[in-house]
DRENLO-417782 format. One record per residue (C-alpha): residue number from 1; residue in one letter; x, y, z. Coordinates in steps of 0.02 Angstrom, whole numbers. Last residue first. Layout:
N
<pake NUM, A, <X, Y, Z>> ...
END
This chain:
555
<pake 555, L, <-1494, -1695, -2934>> <pake 554, E, <-1466, -1679, -2747>> <pake 553, D, <-1353, -1830, -2750>> <pake 552, H, <-1250, -1750, -2887>> <pake 551, E, <-1230, -1587, -2784>> <pake 550, V, <-1172, -1685, -2634>> <pake 549, D, <-1052, -1787, -2736>> <pake 548, E, <-982, -1632, -2818>> <pake 547, D, <-958, -1550, -2647>> <pake 546, E, <-871, -1705, -2583>> <pake 545, A, <-754, -1698, -2731>> <pake 544, A, <-715, -1515, -2696>> <pake 543, E, <-680, -1555, -2513>> <pake 542, E, <-566, -1696, -2564>> <pake 541, K, <-474, -1584, -2686>> <pake 540, V, <-452, -1447, -2554>> <pake 539, E, <-390, -1575, -2428>> <pake 538, E, <-265, -1638, -2555>> <pake 537, A, <-202, -1461, -2582>> <pake 536, A, <-180, -1435, -2394>> <pake 535, E, <-86, -1599, -2380>> <pake 534, E, <26, -1548, -2523>> <pake 533, E, <59, -1377, -2441>> <pake 532, E, <96, -1461, -2276>> <pake 531, E, <218, -1578, -2360>> <pake 530, P, <301, -1431, -2446>> <pake 529, A, <314, -1332, -2279>> <pake 528, A, <383, -1473, -2172>> <pake 527, E, <558, -1452, -2237>> <pake 526, A, <553, -1263, -2203>> <pake 525, A, <485, -1289, -2028>> <pake 524, A, <618, -1417, -1988>> <pake 523, K, <752, -1298, -2051>> <pake 522, D, <683, -1154, -1948>> <pake 521, Q, <678, -1263, -1792>> <pake 520, A, <856, -1322, -1820>> <pake 519, A, <915, -1143, -1846>> <pake 518, K, <823, -1089, -1688>> <pake 517, L, <906, -1225, -1584>> <pake 516, V, <1078, -1181, -1651>> <pake 515, H, <1048, -996, -1616>> <pake 514, G, <986, -1039, -1442>> <pake 513, D, <1156, -1103, -1391>> <pake 512, V, <1142, -1180, -1218>> <pake 511, G, <1299, -1146, -1116>> <pake 510, L, <1235, -1235, -961>> <pake 509, A, <1291, -1104, -834>> <pake 508, G, <1199, -963, -919>> <pake 507, N, <1292, -799, -943>> <pake 506, E, <1363, -814, -1119>> <pake 505, K, <1231, -929, -1196>> <pake 504, V, <1086, -839, -1110>> <pake 503, F, <1151, -667, -1162>> <pake 502, D, <1178, -721, -1342>> <pake 501, I, <998, -782, -1354>> <pake 500, F, <933, -620, -1279>> <pake 499, A, <1036, -514, -1399>> <pake 498, D, <974, -618, -1547>> <pake 497, L, <793, -593, -1495>> <pake 496, E, <805, -405, -1467>> <pake 495, R, <790, -299, -1310>> <pake 494, A, <961, -216, -1332>> <pake 493, G, <1074, -246, -1183>> <pake 492, S, <1053, -225, -995>> <pake 491, F, <1016, -401, -932>> <pake 490, V, <1042, -426, -745>> <pake 489, V, <1137, -582, -688>> <pake 488, P, <1051, -666, -542>> <pake 487, K, <1110, -719, -370>> <pake 486, R, <1026, -886, -339>> <pake 485, L, <883, -884, -216>> <pake 484, G, <893, -921, -30>> <pake 483, T, <829, -746, 7>> <pake 482, K, <955, -685, 137>> <pake 481, E, <1099, -801, 97>> <pake 480, D, <1100, -763, -90>> <pake 479, V, <1149, -924, -179>> <pake 478, E, <1292, -935, -305>> <pake 477, G, <1236, -1019, -466>> <pake 476, N, <1191, -1203, -493>> <pake 475, A, <1101, -1155, -654>> <pake 474, P, <1115, -970, -692>> <pake 473, Y, <971, -858, -635>> <pake 472, L, <952, -733, -777>> <pake 471, V, <871, -564, -749>> <pake 470, L, <762, -447, -851>> <pake 469, T, <683, -294, -770>> <pake 468, P, <541, -225, -877>> <pake 467, Y, <506, -113, -792>> <pake 466, G, <602, -5, -669>> <pake 465, E, <700, -2, -507>> <pake 464, I, <688, -184, -455>> <pake 463, E, <806, -215, -311>> <pake 462, F, <908, -375, -298>> <pake 461, P, <905, -540, -203>> <pake 460, L, <716, -547, -223>> <pake 459, V, <566, -567, -109>> <pake 458, V, <408, -594, -210>> <pake 457, D, <232, -527, -189>> <pake 456, N, <129, -538, -348>> <pake 455, N, <16, -408, -428>> <pake 454, T, <137, -267, -469>> <pake 453, H, <278, -386, -517>> <pake 452, D, <177, -466, -655>> <pake 451, I, <289, -616, -682>> <pake 450, D, <381, -686, -833>> <pake 449, A, <472, -845, -880>> <pake 448, V, <598, -916, -1004>> <pake 447, V, <663, -1082, -939>> <pake 446, V, <824, -1149, -1015>> <pake 445, K, <868, -1333, -1003>> <pake 444, A, <696, -1385, -1060>> <pake 443, D, <656, -1569, -1022>> <pake 442, D, <486, -1534, -943>> <pake 441, K, <431, -1424, -1088>> <pake 440, N, <373, -1245, -1057>> <pake 439, S, <536, -1166, -1114>> <pake 438, G, <552, -1251, -1280>> <pake 437, F, <711, -1146, -1296>> <pake 436, V, <664, -1062, -1460>> <pake 435, S, <481, -1050, -1405>> <pake 434, A, <529, -952, -1250>> <pake 433, L, <627, -829, -1358>> <pake 432, E, <476, -809, -1472>> <pake 431, E, <368, -769, -1320>> <pake 430, W, <494, -640, -1261>> <pake 429, I, <497, -561, -1434>> <pake 428, P, <306, -551, -1436>> <pake 427, A, <303, -470, -1262>> <pake 426, M, <435, -335, -1295>> <pake 425, K, <314, -200, -1350>> <pake 424, K, <199, -236, -1203>> <pake 423, C, <344, -225, -1079>> <pake 422, H, <405, -61, -1155>> <pake 421, G, <230, 12, -1134>> <pake 420, C, <218, -34, -949>> <pake 419, W, <37, -41, -889>> <pake 418, P, <43, -229, -855>> <pake 417, A, <203, -211, -751>> <pake 416, Y, <352, -324, -783>> <pake 415, Y, <481, -440, -706>> <pake 414, K, <550, -542, -852>> <pake 413, V, <640, -700, -798>> <pake 412, F, <778, -805, -878>> <pake 411, I, <804, -971, -787>> <pake 410, D, <957, -1080, -825>> <pake 409, K, <905, -1252, -763>> <pake 408, S, <965, -1381, -636>> <pake 407, V, <951, -1254, -494>> <pake 406, D, <763, -1272, -482>> <pake 405, E, <744, -1141, -345>> <pake 404, I, <673, -1015, -470>> <pake 403, I, <523, -1129, -501>> <pake 402, E, <476, -1154, -319>> <pake 401, N, <520, -974, -278>> <pake 400, H, <395, -902, -402>> <pake 399, N, <255, -1028, -374>> <pake 398, H, <136, -943, -253>> <pake 397, G, <177, -761, -297>> <pake 396, V, <151, -792, -481>> <pake 395, L, <264, -853, -622>> <pake 394, K, <200, -894, -796>> <pake 393, V, <317, -999, -903>> <pake 392, V, <326, -924, -1078>> <pake 391, P, <288, -1059, -1208>> <pake 390, N, <101, -1031, -1180>> <pake 389, A, <-25, -1162, -1234>> <pake 388, K, <43, -1307, -1131>> <pake 387, K, <54, -1207, -970>> <pake 386, E, <-117, -1129, -999>> <pake 385, E, <-197, -1300, -1020>> <pake 384, E, <-113, -1362, -860>> <pake 383, T, <-186, -1212, -767>> <pake 382, P, <-80, -1063, -717>> <pake 381, L, <-77, -1024, -530>> <pake 380, D, <-195, -884, -483>> <pake 379, E, <-120, -712, -452>> <pake 378, S, <-28, -684, -290>> <pake 377, K, <-24, -566, -144>> <pake 376, V, <54, -654, 3>> <pake 375, I, <-15, -610, 174>> <pake 374, P, <121, -651, 299>> <pake 373, T, <92, -786, 430>> <pake 372, L, <101, -727, 610>> <pake 371, K, <185, -809, 760>> <pake 370, D, <356, -728, 741>> <pake 369, D, <357, -670, 922>> <pake 368, L, <366, -489, 860>> <pake 367, Y, <213, -520, 753>> <pake 366, D, <118, -603, 895>> <pake 365, A, <151, -454, 1008>> <pake 364, V, <92, -334, 872>> <pake 363, F, <-68, -435, 844>> <pake 362, Q, <-102, -443, 1031>> <pake 361, K, <-88, -254, 1044>> <pake 360, I, <-197, -228, 890>> <pake 359, T, <-335, -342, 955>> <pake 358, K, <-336, -255, 1124>> <pake 357, L, <-345, -85, 1039>> <pake 356, S, <-497, -143, 942>> <pake 355, P, <-490, -182, 757>> <pake 354, G, <-597, -85, 632>> <pake 353, E, <-785, -88, 605>> <pake 352, P, <-775, -242, 492>> <pake 351, N, <-660, -334, 615>> <pake 350, E, <-679, -519, 575>> <pake 349, K, <-686, -483, 389>> <pake 348, Q, <-537, -364, 409>> <pake 347, N, <-417, -492, 481>> <pake 346, V, <-275, -392, 558>> <pake 345, G, <-139, -375, 428>> <pake 344, Y, <36, -440, 394>> <pake 343, K, <148, -390, 248>> <pake 342, K, <319, -449, 195>> <pake 341, N, <438, -348, 86>> <pake 340, N, <594, -409, 179>> <pake 339, P, <667, -238, 219>> <pake 338, T, <492, -161, 226>> <pake 337, D, <413, -278, 354>> <pake 336, Q, <241, -200, 334>> <pake 335, I, <121, -214, 478>> <pake 334, A, <-66, -189, 459>> <pake 333, F, <-209, -105, 552>> <pake 332, L, <-376, -55, 479>> <pake 331, P, <-502, 83, 509>> <pake 330, V, <-565, 66, 373>> <pake 329, I, <-636, -72, 262>> <pake 328, A, <-643, -7, 82>> <pake 327, P, <-453, -3, 68>> <pake 326, D, <-448, -195, 77>> <pake 325, M, <-274, -252, 131>> <pake 324, N, <-130, -330, 36>> <pake 323, I, <3, -202, 83>> <pake 322, S, <-7, -122, -88>> <pake 321, E, <-197, -124, -82>> <pake 320, A, <-192, -22, 79>> <pake 319, H, <-95, 112, -17>> <pake 318, K, <-261, 156, -101>> <pake 317, G, <-314, 239, 62>> <pake 316, F, <-192, 382, 40>> <pake 315, Q, <-304, 535, 42>> <pake 314, T, <-465, 485, 132>> <pake 313, A, <-366, 343, 211>> <pake 312, D, <-263, 464, 316>> <pake 311, L, <-117, 357, 371>> <pake 310, G, <-56, 345, 550>> <pake 309, V, <114, 276, 592>> <pake 308, F, <192, 156, 717>> <pake 307, N, <377, 109, 705>> <pake 306, I, <437, -66, 753>> <pake 305, K, <582, -145, 846>> <pake 304, G, <695, 0, 898>> <pake 303, R, <565, 67, 1017>> <pake 302, Y, <434, -66, 1056>> <pake 301, Q, <370, 9, 1219>> <pake 300, K, <390, 188, 1158>> <pake 299, G, <294, 157, 999>> <pake 298, L, <163, 58, 1094>> <pake 297, K, <140, 205, 1213>> <pake 296, S, <123, 323, 1065>> <pake 295, F, <-3, 203, 989>> <pake 294, E, <-104, 213, 1149>> <pake 293, D, <-103, 403, 1147>> <pake 292, A, <-157, 411, 964>> <pake 291, F, <-298, 282, 972>> <pake 290, A, <-453, 390, 994>> <pake 289, A, <-369, 537, 909>> <pake 288, R, <-353, 441, 746>> <pake 287, Q, <-535, 391, 739>> <pake 286, E, <-586, 569, 785>> <pake 285, A, <-480, 643, 647>> <pake 284, T, <-580, 540, 524>> <pake 283, N, <-551, 402, 397>> <pake 282, Y, <-412, 303, 482>> <pake 281, F, <-275, 184, 425>> <pake 280, Y, <-159, 127, 566>> <pake 279, Y, <3, 64, 490>> <pake 278, G, <137, -28, 591>> <pake 277, L, <299, -3, 496>> <pake 276, P, <447, -122, 506>> <pake 275, L, <616, -44, 553>> <pake 274, P, <754, 2, 430>> <pake 273, S, <720, 188, 453>> <pake 272, G, <745, 302, 303>> <pake 271, M, <568, 261, 246>> <pake 270, Y, <497, 343, 401>> <pake 269, T, <598, 503, 387>> <pake 268, L, <580, 504, 197>> <pake 267, Y, <389, 508, 209>> <pake 266, T, <379, 644, 341>> <pake 265, D, <342, 797, 234>> <pake 264, R, <244, 707, 98>> <pake 263, N, <134, 623, 228>> <pake 262, I, <154, 480, 350>> <pake 261, D, <76, 520, 516>> <pake 260, G, <154, 508, 688>> <pake 259, F, <172, 390, 834>> <pake 258, Y, <329, 362, 937>> <pake 257, P, <414, 493, 829>> <pake 256, V, <551, 442, 706>> <pake 255, V, <713, 538, 732>> <pake 254, E, <761, 402, 857>> <pake 253, T, <787, 256, 738>> <pake 252, T, <878, 344, 597>> <pake 251, V, <988, 436, 722>> <pake 250, F, <1038, 284, 826>> <pake 249, S, <1072, 176, 673>> <pake 248, T, <1180, 314, 598>> <pake 247, L, <1272, 333, 764>> <pake 246, T, <1308, 146, 771>> <pake 245, D, <1369, 142, 591>> <pake 244, A, <1475, 300, 599>> <pake 243, N, <1564, 246, 758>> <pake 242, I, <1540, 258, 945>> <pake 241, D, <1543, 86, 1028>> <pake 240, K, <1458, 74, 1196>> <pake 239, G, <1282, 116, 1139>> <pake 238, E, <1161, 215, 1247>> <pake 237, F, <1128, 364, 1134>> <pake 236, E, <1003, 478, 1223>> <pake 235, R, <828, 522, 1161>> <pake 234, V, <759, 686, 1233>> <pake 233, D, <579, 670, 1293>> <pake 232, D, <553, 820, 1408>> <pake 231, L, <629, 936, 1279>> <pake 230, Q, <486, 893, 1162>> <pake 229, G, <451, 1058, 1073>> <pake 228, P, <552, 1006, 921>> <pake 227, H, <610, 824, 933>> <pake 226, V, <784, 799, 1006>> <pake 225, V, <909, 663, 965>> <pake 224, Y, <1054, 658, 1089>> <pake 223, Y, <1235, 603, 1086>> <pake 222, S, <1368, 586, 1219>> <pake 221, P, <1557, 601, 1213>> <pake 220, S, <1633, 601, 1388>> <pake 219, K, <1635, 727, 1531>> <pake 218, G, <1498, 836, 1453>> <pake 217, T, <1382, 794, 1596>> <pake 216, V, <1208, 803, 1519>> <pake 215, K, <1073, 731, 1632>> <pake 214, V, <917, 668, 1540>> <pake 213, N, <729, 690, 1563>> <pake 212, T, <716, 879, 1584>> <pake 211, F, <826, 946, 1445>> <pake 210, K, <822, 1137, 1444>> <pake 209, T, <918, 1189, 1599>> <pake 208, N, <1038, 1045, 1569>> <pake 207, L, <1072, 1111, 1394>> <pake 206, E, <1127, 1278, 1466>> <pake 205, K, <1251, 1190, 1582>> <pake 204, V, <1328, 1103, 1432>> <pake 203, L, <1338, 1273, 1348>> <pake 202, A, <1433, 1348, 1494>> <pake 201, P, <1548, 1196, 1501>> <pake 200, E, <1602, 1222, 1318>> <pake 199, E, <1591, 1065, 1212>> <pake 198, V, <1430, 1072, 1112>> <pake 197, S, <1410, 1002, 936>> <pake 196, F, <1258, 1025, 826>> <pake 195, F, <1180, 926, 683>> <pake 194, S, <1025, 981, 587>> <pake 193, Y, <920, 851, 498>> <pake 192, D, <863, 798, 324>> <pake 191, N, <987, 878, 205>> <pake 190, R, <1130, 855, 328>> <pake 189, N, <1111, 666, 331>> <pake 188, A, <1272, 602, 250>> <pake 187, K, <1374, 752, 307>> <pake 186, A, <1310, 733, 486>> <pake 185, V, <1352, 547, 491>> <pake 184, Q, <1532, 582, 437>> <pake 183, E, <1548, 725, 561>> <pake 182, Y, <1488, 611, 700>> <pake 181, A, <1620, 482, 654>> <pake 180, S, <1755, 616, 659>> <pake 179, A, <1691, 680, 826>> <pake 178, A, <1701, 504, 898>> <pake 177, D, <1876, 478, 829>> <pake 176, S, <1933, 634, 921>> <pake 175, D, <2006, 792, 841>> <pake 174, T, <1858, 905, 880>> <pake 173, S, <1848, 854, 1062>> <pake 172, A, <1684, 764, 1103>> <pake 171, G, <1590, 827, 1256>> <pake 170, V, <1414, 843, 1185>> <pake 169, Q, <1346, 797, 1013>> <pake 168, I, <1172, 861, 973>> <pake 167, V, <1051, 794, 841>> <pake 166, Y, <895, 874, 769>> <pake 165, P, <714, 823, 739>> <pake 164, K, <623, 943, 624>> <pake 163, T, <556, 1120, 647>> <pake 162, Q, <712, 1191, 728>> <pake 161, E, <709, 1379, 763>> <pake 160, E, <702, 1362, 952>> <pake 159, I, <855, 1250, 963>> <pake 158, A, <964, 1367, 858>> <pake 157, A, <909, 1520, 957>> <pake 156, T, <948, 1434, 1122>> <pake 155, L, <1120, 1382, 1061>> <pake 154, A, <1158, 1556, 995>> <pake 153, D, <1106, 1632, 1162>> <pake 152, A, <1213, 1506, 1257>> <pake 151, D, <1369, 1547, 1156>> <pake 150, A, <1459, 1516, 991>> <pake 149, P, <1348, 1374, 932>> <pake 148, V, <1449, 1240, 840>> <pake 147, Q, <1362, 1178, 682>> <pake 146, V, <1406, 1008, 609>> <pake 145, A, <1382, 990, 421>> <pake 144, P, <1454, 1165, 403>> <pake 143, L, <1331, 1287, 324>> <pake 142, S, <1315, 1326, 138>> <pake 141, Q, <1216, 1168, 100>> <pake 140, K, <1094, 1215, 237>> <pake 139, V, <1062, 1380, 150>> <pake 138, M, <1022, 1281, -8>> <pake 137, Y, <888, 1179, 79>> <pake 136, N, <811, 1333, 160>> <pake 135, A, <798, 1422, -8>> <pake 134, I, <722, 1273, -96>> <pake 133, G, <597, 1246, 44>> <pake 132, A, <545, 1429, 47>> <pake 131, A, <518, 1432, -142>> <pake 130, D, <426, 1266, -158>> <pake 129, R, <501, 1110, -238>> <pake 128, P, <569, 1028, -81>> <pake 127, G, <738, 937, -73>> <pake 126, D, <819, 794, -166>> <pake 125, Y, <951, 889, -265>> <pake 124, D, <1074, 767, -343>> <pake 123, A, <1256, 804, -304>> <pake 122, Y, <1394, 878, -412>> <pake 121, A, <1567, 933, -351>> <pake 120, G, <1642, 1088, -434>> <pake 119, N, <1654, 1190, -274>> <pake 118, S, <1476, 1140, -229>> <pake 117, V, <1360, 1104, -374>> <pake 116, V, <1186, 1053, -317>> <pake 115, K, <1092, 968, -457>> <pake 114, L, <912, 984, -513>> <pake 113, T, <831, 884, -653>> <pake 112, P, <665, 951, -719>> <pake 111, Y, <646, 861, -830>> <pake 110, G, <715, 689, -871>> <pake 109, R, <871, 602, -936>> <pake 108, I, <1010, 727, -899>> <pake 107, G, <1180, 640, -904>> <pake 106, Q, <1281, 801, -884>> <pake 105, D, <1360, 779, -1057>> <pake 104, R, <1185, 758, -1130>> <pake 103, C, <1131, 920, -1048>> <pake 102, L, <1279, 1014, -1125>> <pake 101, E, <1249, 934, -1296>> <pake 100, E, <1064, 980, -1297>> <pake 99, E, <1087, 1162, -1246>> <pake 98, E, <936, 1241, -1330>> <pake 97, T, <805, 1109, -1289>> <pake 96, C, <902, 1077, -1128>> <pake 95, D, <867, 1252, -1062>> <pake 94, I, <994, 1271, -921>> <pake 93, Q, <939, 1367, -767>> <pake 92, A, <1039, 1441, -622>> <pake 91, L, <1016, 1476, -437>> <pake 90, K, <1161, 1556, -343>> <pake 89, I, <1212, 1554, -161>> <pake 88, N, <1340, 1691, -123>> <pake 87, P, <1198, 1817, -109>> <pake 86, N, <1133, 1737, 51>> <pake 85, T, <992, 1845, 121>> <pake 84, E, <944, 1958, -25>> <pake 83, N, <996, 1850, -172>> <pake 82, L, <930, 1700, -76>> <pake 81, S, <753, 1771, -79>> <pake 80, N, <764, 1817, -263>> <pake 79, A, <826, 1643, -309>> <pake 78, A, <688, 1561, -207>> <pake 77, K, <556, 1667, -292>> <pake 76, A, <626, 1620, -463>> <pake 75, Y, <622, 1435, -421>> <pake 74, E, <443, 1449, -359>> <pake 73, P, <389, 1530, -524>> <pake 72, G, <477, 1395, -629>> <pake 71, L, <431, 1239, -528>> <pake 70, M, <254, 1217, -592>> <pake 69, K, <309, 1252, -771>> <pake 68, C, <452, 1129, -751>> <pake 67, Y, <326, 998, -693>> <pake 66, G, <227, 1028, -853>> <pake 65, C, <380, 1015, -968>> <pake 64, W, <361, 1121, -1127>> <pake 63, P, <503, 1242, -1081>> <pake 62, A, <626, 1098, -1053>> <pake 61, F, <733, 1093, -896>> <pake 60, Y, <904, 1072, -816>> <pake 59, E, <901, 1165, -650>> <pake 58, A, <1069, 1208, -570>> <pake 57, L, <1085, 1249, -385>> <pake 56, V, <1252, 1336, -361>> <pake 55, L, <1378, 1349, -219>> <pake 54, P, <1560, 1401, -245>> <pake 53, N, <1526, 1528, -383>> <pake 52, E, <1669, 1576, -501>> <pake 51, D, <1705, 1402, -567>> <pake 50, L, <1520, 1366, -591>> <pake 49, F, <1498, 1524, -693>> <pake 48, Q, <1654, 1489, -797>> <pake 47, K, <1595, 1314, -839>> <pake 46, Y, <1419, 1362, -895>> <pake 45, T, <1450, 1524, -991>> <pake 44, E, <1484, 1458, -1167>> <pake 43, A, <1373, 1304, -1155>> <pake 42, T, <1233, 1417, -1096>> <pake 41, L, <1174, 1470, -924>> <pake 40, K, <1024, 1576, -876>> <pake 39, V, <1048, 1651, -702>> <pake 38, V, <898, 1657, -585>> <pake 37, A, <898, 1821, -488>> <pake 36, S, <731, 1872, -563>> <pake 35, N, <702, 2001, -701>> <pake 34, P, <709, 1866, -835>> <pake 33, D, <565, 1777, -745>> <pake 32, A, <614, 1594, -739>> <pake 31, V, <579, 1488, -892>> <pake 30, A, <457, 1351, -848>> <pake 29, D, <317, 1477, -862>> <pake 28, G, <162, 1474, -756>> <pake 27, E, <33, 1338, -734>> <pake 26, A, <35, 1149, -716>> <pake 25, P, <-132, 1102, -642>> <pake 24, G, <-174, 1131, -458>> <pake 23, S, <-53, 1131, -312>> <pake 22, A, <-159, 1012, -209>> <pake 21, Q, <-168, 894, -356>> <pake 20, V, <21, 893, -369>> <pake 19, S, <43, 853, -185>> <pake 18, V, <-91, 720, -189>> <pake 17, V, <-3, 640, -337>> <pake 16, A, <166, 647, -249>> <pake 15, L, <97, 563, -94>> <pake 14, L, <17, 427, -199>> <pake 13, T, <181, 400, -291>> <pake 12, A, <276, 384, -127>> <pake 11, L, <146, 259, -68>> <pake 10, V, <177, 157, -226>> <pake 9, S, <363, 166, -187>> <pake 8, S, <320, 86, -22>> <pake 7, S, <242, -61, -111>> <pake 6, F, <396, -85, -218>> <pake 5, K, <524, -99, -80>> <pake 4, W, <589, 11, 60>> <pake 3, F, <760, 6, 140>> <pake 2, K, <845, 122, 19>> <pake 1, M, <964, 221, 127>> 
END
């Protein structure tokens, strides 16, 4: 569920950095202790081991990798723990510096890469990197997606041991369509939440002794999201249609607390929800506490419309820049419409000590009434001199759509980051490509452009997952209904001039052949060369003559 855009990925990076800093520098050995329960696999033993063990977590690593060194000791501890409690779950390591072909066959591109292998089926591991977290994650993989408590004691024990929100289905027979849809949702979200099913009357009665704000009948399928320790605030599914989509929407909405903090443990919970986020940045626990109850009320009032979160600015304050706010002025309040990558913030100059509760409430109401104007981060528009001097058309937040919406041209855009090494290496080739097409001229049929994606807000009909991302908007192409922009064709070939020219000719709607244009330019340059040489020689003669005249006058 990728609902978040670039700015939220910045927050993810900040969270990861804090996590690494808290753990100290990379220490330990990437190779697990040979006396641990971690199994070292080679090309000769790999297949047989996976065939013989139904559930394996495989780590593909390199001994020199710093993150692998951090993981190594925790990985060994997790393996030892599982060997005692769940011996059927195995942890294995593959040294990719020794088993290059095996790792290449598995598509390993970075270290460490962890994969869960269950009865021959591979899935990416996206769980914690500490020993307890790894062990708990793998135990979950061994359990059914939907757990059915055997009796009231088992139900009570299951509820009491939950540390994250969990979901309970009541009154759905195992062969019903509702139960099938629930199973589907549980399998898709089992790594994040626990799913239970209760059908026996005695267990339904037990739930009624625990839940204080809802009445559980068990007469028809019903669904509940429960937060640990909050049995007086159980969230009940109120939809009429029970299917995988409606249940997924219910779960992703209700697992989010009315007001909580974003940190490395809760990040995926918030980012898994499609709702906008209302951020309250604070510097002290006192600042947070002063508004916590009121934010909880707002969260309940606007349930299903917006989620409210706290963010500790002493750790994650830099994220304010990503939502177009000044991190130096805290407390602050801002709303990020993550699906549409739009940001709105309470004016910080007018509220240098932080916005009042009254101001925040009015701001939220205005946002939901569509009365606010988003804050668009944009570099300055290029000047006329810059346009003439640079064959590459510069896009910024304020002119991106205006230029892209010119459907009479094929437009080839490079979305880049200034710190990206590949982008810097490609810059001269991109400039040469723009020169071939005369990109900055009014009559150009092909526009070659670029935009610093980190410093300009743009809403795109595709997701940027790395830099540089190169896309071609064909002239008069099909329009994306959501963004109003043409659906682009993504370039994935070699980043070379000839490959770019071929790509434009083959995928552009106008069929412009850059090779023909380049040949004509080269020919014109070659023909002009002798004349230029003659002119240069004449200039030298004239200068020499002038020098003689000057010297003669002096005599």
